[in-house]
Jmol script that loads the backbone (N, CA, C; Angstrom):
load data "model"
ATOM      1  N   MET A   1     -35.343 -10.593  -2.796  1.00  0.00           N
ATOM      2  CA  MET A   1     -34.142 -10.825  -2.013  1.00  0.00           C
ATOM      3  C   MET A   1     -33.953  -9.671  -1.037  1.00  0.00           C
ATOM      4  N   LYS A   2     -33.645  -9.999   0.148  1.00  0.00           N
ATOM      5  CA  LYS A   2     -33.481  -8.995   1.185  1.00  0.00           C
ATOM      6  C   LYS A   2     -32.147  -8.267   1.019  1.00  0.00           C
ATOM      7  N   TYR A   3     -32.147  -6.976   1.328  1.00  0.00           N
ATOM      8  CA  TYR A   3     -30.945  -6.159   1.239  1.00  0.00           C
ATOM      9  C   TYR A   3     -29.961  -6.599   2.317  1.00  0.00           C
ATOM     10  N   LEU A   4     -28.757  -7.002   1.910  1.00  0.00           N
ATOM     11  CA  LEU A   4     -27.768  -7.556   2.832  1.00  0.00           C
ATOM     12  C   LEU A   4     -26.828  -6.507   3.394  1.00  0.00           C
ATOM     13  N   GLY A   5     -26.711  -5.365   2.744  1.00  0.00           N
ATOM     14  CA  GLY A   5     -25.737  -4.356   3.145  1.00  0.00           C
ATOM     15  C   GLY A   5     -26.133  -3.638   4.416  1.00  0.00           C
ATOM     16  N   ASN A   6     -25.148  -3.126   5.088  1.00  0.00           N
ATOM     17  CA  ASN A   6     -25.364  -2.358   6.296  1.00  0.00           C
ATOM     18  C   ASN A   6     -25.166  -0.894   5.942  1.00  0.00           C
ATOM     19  N   SER A   7     -26.200  -0.097   6.052  1.00  0.00           N
ATOM     20  CA  SER A   7     -26.111   1.302   5.653  1.00  0.00           C
ATOM     21  C   SER A   7     -25.197   2.097   6.581  1.00  0.00           C
ATOM     22  N   LYS A   8     -24.821   1.518   7.710  1.00  0.00           N
ATOM     23  CA  LYS A   8     -23.938   2.211   8.641  1.00  0.00           C
ATOM     24  C   LYS A   8     -22.589   2.525   7.995  1.00  0.00           C
ATOM     25  N   TYR A   9     -22.073   1.628   7.186  1.00  0.00           N
ATOM     26  CA  TYR A   9     -20.775   1.814   6.544  1.00  0.00           C
ATOM     27  C   TYR A   9     -20.908   2.076   5.051  1.00  0.00           C
ATOM     28  N   ASP A  10     -22.035   2.572   4.624  1.00  0.00           N
ATOM     29  CA  ASP A  10     -22.281   2.821   3.217  1.00  0.00           C
ATOM     30  C   ASP A  10     -22.379   4.323   2.970  1.00  0.00           C
ATOM     31  N   SER A  11     -21.224   4.967   2.809  1.00  0.00           N
ATOM     32  CA  SER A  11     -21.217   6.399   2.501  1.00  0.00           C
ATOM     33  C   SER A  11     -20.040   6.716   1.594  1.00  0.00           C
ATOM     34  N   ILE A  12     -20.239   7.722   0.771  1.00  0.00           N
ATOM     35  CA  ILE A  12     -19.186   8.131  -0.164  1.00  0.00           C
ATOM     36  C   ILE A  12     -17.980   8.668   0.594  1.00  0.00           C
ATOM     37  N   VAL A  13     -18.213   9.336   1.706  1.00  0.00           N
ATOM     38  CA  VAL A  13     -17.111   9.903   2.490  1.00  0.00           C
ATOM     39  C   VAL A  13     -16.207   8.789   3.027  1.00  0.00           C
ATOM     40  N   LEU A  14     -16.804   7.738   3.576  1.00  0.00           N
ATOM     41  CA  LEU A  14     -16.015   6.617   4.087  1.00  0.00           C
ATOM     42  C   LEU A  14     -15.204   5.967   2.970  1.00  0.00           C
ATOM     43  N   GLY A  15     -15.824   5.741   1.832  1.00  0.00           N
ATOM     44  CA  GLY A  15     -15.122   5.135   0.713  1.00  0.00           C
ATOM     45  C   GLY A  15     -13.989   6.008   0.202  1.00  0.00           C
ATOM     46  N   THR A  16     -14.219   7.318   0.141  1.00  0.00           N
ATOM     47  CA  THR A  16     -13.178   8.234  -0.317  1.00  0.00           C
ATOM     48  C   THR A  16     -12.010   8.252   0.657  1.00  0.00           C
ATOM     49  N   LEU A  17     -12.303   8.309   1.940  1.00  0.00           N
ATOM     50  CA  LEU A  17     -11.228   8.314   2.933  1.00  0.00           C
ATOM     51  C   LEU A  17     -10.419   7.017   2.889  1.00  0.00           C
ATOM     52  N   LEU A  18     -11.099   5.892   2.783  1.00  0.00           N
ATOM     53  CA  LEU A  18     -10.382   4.613   2.677  1.00  0.00           C
ATOM     54  C   LEU A  18      -9.604   4.525   1.371  1.00  0.00           C
ATOM     55  N   GLY A  19     -10.178   5.062   0.302  1.00  0.00           N
ATOM     56  CA  GLY A  19      -9.511   5.048  -0.988  1.00  0.00           C
ATOM     57  C   GLY A  19      -8.279   5.931  -1.026  1.00  0.00           C
ATOM     58  N   LEU A  20      -8.260   6.985  -0.238  1.00  0.00           N
ATOM     59  CA  LEU A  20      -7.081   7.854  -0.149  1.00  0.00           C
ATOM     60  C   LEU A  20      -6.072   7.310   0.857  1.00  0.00           C
ATOM     61  N   PHE A  21      -6.552   6.690   1.906  1.00  0.00           N
ATOM     62  CA  PHE A  21      -5.707   6.226   2.996  1.00  0.00           C
ATOM     63  C   PHE A  21      -4.966   4.924   2.648  1.00  0.00           C
ATOM     64  N   THR A  22      -5.633   4.013   1.955  1.00  0.00           N
ATOM     65  CA  THR A  22      -5.047   2.710   1.637  1.00  0.00           C
ATOM     66  C   THR A  22      -3.754   2.815   0.824  1.00  0.00           C
ATOM     67  N   PRO A  23      -3.703   3.596  -0.272  1.00  0.00           N
ATOM     68  CA  PRO A  23      -2.438   3.699  -1.005  1.00  0.00           C
ATOM     69  C   PRO A  23      -1.317   4.338  -0.179  1.00  0.00           C
ATOM     70  N   LEU A  24      -1.658   5.269   0.690  1.00  0.00           N
ATOM     71  CA  LEU A  24      -0.631   5.884   1.533  1.00  0.00           C
ATOM     72  C   LEU A  24      -0.064   4.880   2.532  1.00  0.00           C
ATOM     73  N   VAL A  25      -0.907   4.022   3.069  1.00  0.00           N
ATOM     74  CA  VAL A  25      -0.442   2.979   3.984  1.00  0.00           C
ATOM     75  C   VAL A  25       0.456   1.989   3.238  1.00  0.00           C
ATOM     76  N   VAL A  26       0.058   1.616   2.039  1.00  0.00           N
ATOM     77  CA  VAL A  26       0.878   0.688   1.242  1.00  0.00           C
ATOM     78  C   VAL A  26       2.215   1.339   0.893  1.00  0.00           C
ATOM     79  N   PHE A  27       2.209   2.636   0.579  1.00  0.00           N
ATOM     80  CA  PHE A  27       3.440   3.365   0.279  1.00  0.00           C
ATOM     81  C   PHE A  27       4.373   3.361   1.496  1.00  0.00           C
ATOM     82  N   MET A  28       3.811   3.566   2.674  1.00  0.00           N
ATOM     83  CA  MET A  28       4.621   3.550   3.894  1.00  0.00           C
ATOM     84  C   MET A  28       5.134   2.129   4.189  1.00  0.00           C
ATOM     85  N   LEU A  29       4.311   1.121   3.965  1.00  0.00           N
ATOM     86  CA  LEU A  29       4.764  -0.261   4.154  1.00  0.00           C
ATOM     87  C   LEU A  29       5.910  -0.588   3.209  1.00  0.00           C
ATOM     88  N   TYR A  30       5.825  -0.118   1.981  1.00  0.00           N
ATOM     89  CA  TYR A  30       6.906  -0.321   1.025  1.00  0.00           C
ATOM     90  C   TYR A  30       8.188   0.353   1.527  1.00  0.00           C
ATOM     91  N   TYR A  31       8.041   1.539   2.082  1.00  0.00           N
ATOM     92  CA  TYR A  31       9.192   2.260   2.635  1.00  0.00           C
ATOM     93  C   TYR A  31       9.813   1.470   3.789  1.00  0.00           C
ATOM     94  N   PHE A  32       8.990   0.985   4.716  1.00  0.00           N
ATOM     95  CA  PHE A  32       9.514   0.278   5.883  1.00  0.00           C
ATOM     96  C   PHE A  32      10.135  -1.072   5.521  1.00  0.00           C
ATOM     97  N   VAL A  33       9.619  -1.727   4.504  1.00  0.00           N
ATOM     98  CA  VAL A  33      10.153  -3.030   4.116  1.00  0.00           C
ATOM     99  C   VAL A  33      11.400  -2.885   3.261  1.00  0.00           C
ATOM    100  N   ARG A  34      11.375  -1.967   2.314  1.00  0.00           N
ATOM    101  CA  ARG A  34      12.457  -1.885   1.330  1.00  0.00           C
ATOM    102  C   ARG A  34      13.572  -0.922   1.747  1.00  0.00           C
ATOM    103  N   TYR A  35      13.231   0.207   2.345  1.00  0.00           N
ATOM    104  CA  TYR A  35      14.210   1.257   2.640  1.00  0.00           C
ATOM    105  C   TYR A  35      14.153   1.672   4.110  1.00  0.00           C
ATOM    106  N   LYS A  36      14.095   0.759   5.017  1.00  0.00           N
ATOM    107  CA  LYS A  36      13.865   1.086   6.423  1.00  0.00           C
ATOM    108  C   LYS A  36      14.992   1.883   7.073  1.00  0.00           C
ATOM    109  N   GLY A  37      16.218   1.813   6.565  1.00  0.00           N
ATOM    110  CA  GLY A  37      17.325   2.538   7.158  1.00  0.00           C
ATOM    111  C   GLY A  37      17.467   3.965   6.665  1.00  0.00           C
ATOM    112  N   MET A  38      16.710   4.341   5.636  1.00  0.00           N
ATOM    113  CA  MET A  38      16.832   5.659   5.026  1.00  0.00           C
ATOM    114  C   MET A  38      15.813   6.617   5.655  1.00  0.00           C
ATOM    115  N   TYR A  39      16.215   7.873   5.848  1.00  0.00           N
ATOM    116  CA  TYR A  39      15.269   8.873   6.333  1.00  0.00           C
ATOM    117  C   TYR A  39      14.190   9.087   5.286  1.00  0.00           C
ATOM    118  N   PHE A  40      12.981   9.368   5.743  1.00  0.00           N
ATOM    119  CA  PHE A  40      11.846   9.455   4.817  1.00  0.00           C
ATOM    120  C   PHE A  40      12.016  10.563   3.776  1.00  0.00           C
ATOM    121  N   PRO A  41      12.464  11.790   4.147  1.00  0.00           N
ATOM    122  CA  PRO A  41      12.676  12.806   3.104  1.00  0.00           C
ATOM    123  C   PRO A  41      13.740  12.386   2.085  1.00  0.00           C
ATOM    124  N   ALA A  42      14.783  11.704   2.537  1.00  0.00           N
ATOM    125  CA  ALA A  42      15.807  11.225   1.612  1.00  0.00           C
ATOM    126  C   ALA A  42      15.225  10.136   0.713  1.00  0.00           C
ATOM    127  N   TYR A  43      14.342   9.328   1.254  1.00  0.00           N
ATOM    128  CA  TYR A  43      13.664   8.290   0.471  1.00  0.00           C
ATOM    129  C   TYR A  43      12.818   8.910  -0.638  1.00  0.00           C
ATOM    130  N   LEU A  44      12.055   9.949  -0.306  1.00  0.00           N
ATOM    131  CA  LEU A  44      11.237  10.626  -1.311  1.00  0.00           C
ATOM    132  C   LEU A  44      12.118  11.263  -2.389  1.00  0.00           C
ATOM    133  N   HIS A  45      13.214  11.878  -1.970  1.00  0.00           N
ATOM    134  CA  HIS A  45      14.144  12.488  -2.925  1.00  0.00           C
ATOM    135  C   HIS A  45      14.757  11.411  -3.832  1.00  0.00           C
ATOM    136  N   TYR A  46      15.129  10.297  -3.251  1.00  0.00           N
ATOM    137  CA  TYR A  46      15.707   9.178  -4.003  1.00  0.00           C
ATOM    138  C   TYR A  46      14.722   8.666  -5.058  1.00  0.00           C
ATOM    139  N   LEU A  47      13.472   8.496  -4.678  1.00  0.00           N
ATOM    140  CA  LEU A  47      12.463   8.022  -5.626  1.00  0.00           C
ATOM    141  C   LEU A  47      12.205   9.048  -6.724  1.00  0.00           C
ATOM    142  N   ASN A  48      12.172  10.314  -6.345  1.00  0.00           N
ATOM    143  CA  ASN A  48      11.901  11.372  -7.309  1.00  0.00           C
ATOM    144  C   ASN A  48      13.042  11.513  -8.305  1.00  0.00           C
ATOM    145  N   GLU A  49      14.287  11.495  -7.818  1.00  0.00           N
ATOM    146  CA  GLU A  49      15.446  11.637  -8.700  1.00  0.00           C
ATOM    147  C   GLU A  49      15.625  10.413  -9.602  1.00  0.00           C
ATOM    148  N   GLY A  50      15.270   9.273  -9.110  1.00  0.00           N
ATOM    149  CA  GLY A  50      15.407   8.051  -9.891  1.00  0.00           C
ATOM    150  C   GLY A  50      14.274   7.834 -10.884  1.00  0.00           C
ATOM    151  N   GLY A  51      13.244   8.655 -10.795  1.00  0.00           N
ATOM    152  CA  GLY A  51      12.110   8.522 -11.699  1.00  0.00           C
ATOM    153  C   GLY A  51      11.197   7.365 -11.362  1.00  0.00           C
ATOM    154  N   THR A  52      11.238   6.900 -10.135  1.00  0.00           N
ATOM    155  CA  THR A  52      10.400   5.759  -9.757  1.00  0.00           C
ATOM    156  C   THR A  52       9.258   6.139  -8.819  1.00  0.00           C
ATOM    157  N   PHE A  53       9.141   7.410  -8.474  1.00  0.00           N
ATOM    158  CA  PHE A  53       8.088   7.818  -7.539  1.00  0.00           C
ATOM    159  C   PHE A  53       6.697   7.555  -8.121  1.00  0.00           C
ATOM    160  N   LEU A  54       6.450   8.010  -9.332  1.00  0.00           N
ATOM    161  CA  LEU A  54       5.123   7.847  -9.923  1.00  0.00           C
ATOM    162  C   LEU A  54       4.771   6.383 -10.206  1.00  0.00           C
ATOM    163  N   PRO A  55       5.693   5.576 -10.723  1.00  0.00           N
ATOM    164  CA  PRO A  55       5.332   4.149 -10.888  1.00  0.00           C
ATOM    165  C   PRO A  55       5.033   3.442  -9.561  1.00  0.00           C
ATOM    166  N   ILE A  56       5.797   3.762  -8.525  1.00  0.00           N
ATOM    167  CA  ILE A  56       5.540   3.135  -7.217  1.00  0.00           C
ATOM    168  C   ILE A  56       4.215   3.622  -6.657  1.00  0.00           C
ATOM    169  N   LEU A  57       3.933   4.925  -6.799  1.00  0.00           N
ATOM    170  CA  LEU A  57       2.651   5.461  -6.338  1.00  0.00           C
ATOM    171  C   LEU A  57       1.499   4.795  -7.092  1.00  0.00           C
ATOM    172  N   SER A  58       1.671   4.573  -8.381  1.00  0.00           N
ATOM    173  CA  SER A  58       0.629   3.908  -9.171  1.00  0.00           C
ATOM    174  C   SER A  58       0.391   2.481  -8.690  1.00  0.00           C
ATOM    175  N   LEU A  59       1.460   1.775  -8.352  1.00  0.00           N
ATOM    176  CA  LEU A  59       1.305   0.414  -7.840  1.00  0.00           C
ATOM    177  C   LEU A  59       0.682   0.378  -6.450  1.00  0.00           C
ATOM    178  N   CYS A  60       0.896   1.424  -5.680  1.00  0.00           N
ATOM    179  CA  CYS A  60       0.310   1.486  -4.337  1.00  0.00           C
ATOM    180  C   CYS A  60      -1.204   1.666  -4.382  1.00  0.00           C
ATOM    181  N   VAL A  61      -1.741   2.063  -5.511  1.00  0.00           N
ATOM    182  CA  VAL A  61      -3.186   2.243  -5.646  1.00  0.00           C
ATOM    183  C   VAL A  61      -3.897   0.916  -5.925  1.00  0.00           C
ATOM    184  N   VAL A  62      -3.154  -0.101  -6.321  1.00  0.00           N
ATOM    185  CA  VAL A  62      -3.746  -1.397  -6.665  1.00  0.00           C
ATOM    186  C   VAL A  62      -4.562  -2.004  -5.505  1.00  0.00           C
ATOM    187  N   PRO A  63      -4.134  -1.901  -4.236  1.00  0.00           N
ATOM    188  CA  PRO A  63      -4.986  -2.449  -3.165  1.00  0.00           C
ATOM    189  C   PRO A  63      -6.364  -1.794  -3.056  1.00  0.00           C
ATOM    190  N   ASN A  64      -6.555  -0.637  -3.680  1.00  0.00           N
ATOM    191  CA  ASN A  64      -7.895  -0.054  -3.721  1.00  0.00           C
ATOM    192  C   ASN A  64      -8.868  -0.973  -4.451  1.00  0.00           C
ATOM    193  N   LEU A  65      -8.345  -1.788  -5.345  1.00  0.00           N
ATOM    194  CA  LEU A  65      -9.187  -2.739  -6.054  1.00  0.00           C
ATOM    195  C   LEU A  65      -9.827  -3.726  -5.076  1.00  0.00           C
ATOM    196  N   LEU A  66      -9.044  -4.211  -4.127  1.00  0.00           N
ATOM    197  CA  LEU A  66      -9.582  -5.118  -3.103  1.00  0.00           C
ATOM    198  C   LEU A  66     -10.628  -4.405  -2.244  1.00  0.00           C
ATOM    199  N   THR A  67     -10.315  -3.189  -1.839  1.00  0.00           N
ATOM    200  CA  THR A  67     -11.265  -2.406  -1.038  1.00  0.00           C
ATOM    201  C   THR A  67     -12.562  -2.188  -1.816  1.00  0.00           C
ATOM    202  N   PHE A  68     -12.432  -1.844  -3.085  1.00  0.00           N
ATOM    203  CA  PHE A  68     -13.594  -1.625  -3.942  1.00  0.00           C
ATOM    204  C   PHE A  68     -14.457  -2.887  -4.017  1.00  0.00           C
ATOM    205  N   PHE A  69     -13.826  -4.033  -4.270  1.00  0.00           N
ATOM    206  CA  PHE A  69     -14.597  -5.267  -4.398  1.00  0.00           C
ATOM    207  C   PHE A  69     -15.206  -5.718  -3.081  1.00  0.00           C
ATOM    208  N   ILE A  70     -14.550  -5.464  -1.978  1.00  0.00           N
ATOM    209  CA  ILE A  70     -15.149  -5.798  -0.678  1.00  0.00           C
ATOM    210  C   ILE A  70     -16.434  -5.003  -0.481  1.00  0.00           C
ATOM    211  N   PHE A  71     -16.394  -3.718  -0.837  1.00  0.00           N
ATOM    212  CA  PHE A  71     -17.612  -2.909  -0.722  1.00  0.00           C
ATOM    213  C   PHE A  71     -18.693  -3.382  -1.694  1.00  0.00           C
ATOM    214  N   ILE A  72     -18.310  -3.779  -2.882  1.00  0.00           N
ATOM    215  CA  ILE A  72     -19.295  -4.271  -3.856  1.00  0.00           C
ATOM    216  C   ILE A  72     -19.917  -5.578  -3.369  1.00  0.00           C
ATOM    217  N   TRP A  73     -19.082  -6.510  -2.897  1.00  0.00           N
ATOM    218  CA  TRP A  73     -19.587  -7.813  -2.439  1.00  0.00           C
ATOM    219  C   TRP A  73     -20.501  -7.687  -1.227  1.00  0.00           C
ATOM    220  N   THR A  74     -20.274  -6.677  -0.394  1.00  0.00           N
ATOM    221  CA  THR A  74     -21.117  -6.495   0.797  1.00  0.00           C
ATOM    222  C   THR A  74     -22.253  -5.508   0.551  1.00  0.00           C
ATOM    223  N   LYS A  75     -22.488  -5.178  -0.708  1.00  0.00           N
ATOM    224  CA  LYS A  75     -23.605  -4.314  -1.116  1.00  0.00           C
ATOM    225  C   LYS A  75     -23.516  -2.907  -0.526  1.00  0.00           C
ATOM    226  N   ARG A  76     -22.320  -2.382  -0.457  1.00  0.00           N
ATOM    227  CA  ARG A  76     -22.118  -1.004   0.011  1.00  0.00           C
ATOM    228  C   ARG A  76     -21.659  -0.173  -1.187  1.00  0.00           C
ATOM    229  N   ASP A  77     -22.621   0.120  -2.054  1.00  0.00           N
ATOM    230  CA  ASP A  77     -22.313   0.740  -3.340  1.00  0.00           C
ATOM    231  C   ASP A  77     -21.826   2.182  -3.204  1.00  0.00           C
ATOM    232  N   LYS A  78     -22.327   2.913  -2.229  1.00  0.00           N
ATOM    233  CA  LYS A  78     -21.869   4.303  -2.050  1.00  0.00           C
ATOM    234  C   LYS A  78     -20.407   4.332  -1.612  1.00  0.00           C
ATOM    235  N   SER A  79     -20.026   3.446  -0.733  1.00  0.00           N
ATOM    236  CA  SER A  79     -18.626   3.379  -0.305  1.00  0.00           C
ATOM    237  C   SER A  79     -17.731   2.952  -1.464  1.00  0.00           C
ATOM    238  N   ALA A  80     -18.201   2.032  -2.276  1.00  0.00           N
ATOM    239  CA  ALA A  80     -17.436   1.610  -3.455  1.00  0.00           C
ATOM    240  C   ALA A  80     -17.262   2.780  -4.411  1.00  0.00           C
ATOM    241  N   ARG A  81     -18.275   3.604  -4.529  1.00  0.00           N
ATOM    242  CA  ARG A  81     -18.183   4.785  -5.375  1.00  0.00           C
ATOM    243  C   ARG A  81     -17.128   5.763  -4.839  1.00  0.00           C
ATOM    244  N   GLY A  82     -17.035   5.883  -3.527  1.00  0.00           N
ATOM    245  CA  GLY A  82     -16.019   6.744  -2.929  1.00  0.00           C
ATOM    246  C   GLY A  82     -14.609   6.230  -3.175  1.00  0.00           C
ATOM    247  N   VAL A  83     -14.419   4.911  -3.104  1.00  0.00           N
ATOM    248  CA  VAL A  83     -13.102   4.321  -3.395  1.00  0.00           C
ATOM    249  C   VAL A  83     -12.734   4.582  -4.854  1.00  0.00           C
ATOM    250  N   LEU A  84     -13.691   4.434  -5.730  1.00  0.00           N
ATOM    251  CA  LEU A  84     -13.450   4.699  -7.145  1.00  0.00           C
ATOM    252  C   LEU A  84     -13.092   6.166  -7.369  1.00  0.00           C
ATOM    253  N   GLN A  85     -13.757   7.050  -6.660  1.00  0.00           N
ATOM    254  CA  GLN A  85     -13.471   8.482  -6.747  1.00  0.00           C
ATOM    255  C   GLN A  85     -12.037   8.771  -6.299  1.00  0.00           C
ATOM    256  N   ALA A  86     -11.610   8.194  -5.206  1.00  0.00           N
ATOM    257  CA  ALA A  86     -10.246   8.395  -4.714  1.00  0.00           C
ATOM    258  C   ALA A  86      -9.220   7.822  -5.683  1.00  0.00           C
ATOM    259  N   THR A  87      -9.540   6.697  -6.314  1.00  0.00           N
ATOM    260  CA  THR A  87      -8.643   6.107  -7.294  1.00  0.00           C
ATOM    261  C   THR A  87      -8.475   7.027  -8.494  1.00  0.00           C
ATOM    262  N   PHE A  88      -9.558   7.668  -8.903  1.00  0.00           N
ATOM    263  CA  PHE A  88      -9.467   8.636  -9.995  1.00  0.00           C
ATOM    264  C   PHE A  88      -8.627   9.846  -9.603  1.00  0.00           C
ATOM    265  N   VAL A  89      -8.686  10.247  -8.348  1.00  0.00           N
ATOM    266  CA  VAL A  89      -7.852  11.362  -7.884  1.00  0.00           C
ATOM    267  C   VAL A  89      -6.377  11.001  -8.044  1.00  0.00           C
ATOM    268  N   PHE A  90      -6.002   9.801  -7.624  1.00  0.00           N
ATOM    269  CA  PHE A  90      -4.618   9.353  -7.794  1.00  0.00           C
ATOM    270  C   PHE A  90      -4.242   9.261  -9.268  1.00  0.00           C
ATOM    271  N   ALA A  91      -5.156   8.753 -10.098  1.00  0.00           N
ATOM    272  CA  ALA A  91      -4.866   8.604 -11.530  1.00  0.00           C
ATOM    273  C   ALA A  91      -4.676   9.959 -12.196  1.00  0.00           C
ATOM    274  N   ILE A  92      -5.500  10.917 -11.850  1.00  0.00           N
ATOM    275  CA  ILE A  92      -5.362  12.260 -12.419  1.00  0.00           C
ATOM    276  C   ILE A  92      -4.061  12.891 -11.967  1.00  0.00           C
ATOM    277  N   TYR A  93      -3.702  12.717 -10.699  1.00  0.00           N
ATOM    278  CA  TYR A  93      -2.439  13.254 -10.194  1.00  0.00           C
ATOM    279  C   TYR A  93      -1.250  12.668 -10.959  1.00  0.00           C
ATOM    280  N   VAL A  94      -1.245  11.355 -11.158  1.00  0.00           N
ATOM    281  CA  VAL A  94      -0.142  10.700 -11.866  1.00  0.00           C
ATOM    282  C   VAL A  94      -0.088  11.189 -13.321  1.00  0.00           C
ATOM    283  N   CYS A  95      -1.230  11.315 -13.974  1.00  0.00           N
ATOM    284  CA  CYS A  95      -1.238  11.796 -15.358  1.00  0.00           C
ATOM    285  C   CYS A  95      -0.714  13.224 -15.471  1.00  0.00           C
ATOM    286  N   ILE A  96      -1.131  14.087 -14.569  1.00  0.00           N
ATOM    287  CA  ILE A  96      -0.651  15.473 -14.589  1.00  0.00           C
ATOM    288  C   ILE A  96       0.835  15.535 -14.334  1.00  0.00           C
ATOM    289  N   MET A  97       1.322  14.755 -13.379  1.00  0.00           N
ATOM    290  CA  MET A  97       2.754  14.780 -13.068  1.00  0.00           C
ATOM    291  C   MET A  97       3.593  14.197 -14.203  1.00  0.00           C
ATOM    292  N   LYS A  98       3.060  13.265 -14.949  1.00  0.00           N
ATOM    293  CA  LYS A  98       3.808  12.715 -16.086  1.00  0.00           C
ATOM    294  C   LYS A  98       3.889  13.717 -17.234  1.00  0.00           C
ATOM    295  N   MET A  99       2.899  14.600 -17.334  1.00  0.00           N
ATOM    296  CA  MET A  99       2.914  15.613 -18.387  1.00  0.00           C
ATOM    297  C   MET A  99       3.871  16.755 -18.088  1.00  0.00           C
ATOM    298  N   ILE A 100       4.140  16.974 -16.831  1.00  0.00           N
ATOM    299  CA  ILE A 100       5.005  18.094 -16.440  1.00  0.00           C
ATOM    300  C   ILE A 100       6.459  17.749 -16.671  1.00  0.00           C
TER     301      ILE A 100
END
end "model"
wireframe off; spacefill off
backbone 0.3
color backbone group
C-alpha cells in the first residue's frame, strides 16, 4: 500500500503547536459566547474564584481529540504525537493545580 500522508505537515512541532493552540482558541470562543460583556481579566478572576477555571480548561482540551484523529487518519503520525504531547502538558498542569 502506498504511503498516503504528506510529510510536509508531519512534524512534532506542528502537532505540539496545534495541540497548545486549539484549547486556547476554544477557551476564547467560550469566553466570547458565554461572557462577552465581561472584561477578560475579570472573567479569569470570576472563573478562578468560582472554582470552574480548571474544569473549563479541561473541557477545552477535548477538541484536541479531533485534531489527533485527523492526523492519524491522514497518516501524519509525528503531528499526532505532538498533539498528544500538548494534551499531556495540559493534563499535567491541571493535575498540579488541583494538588495546590
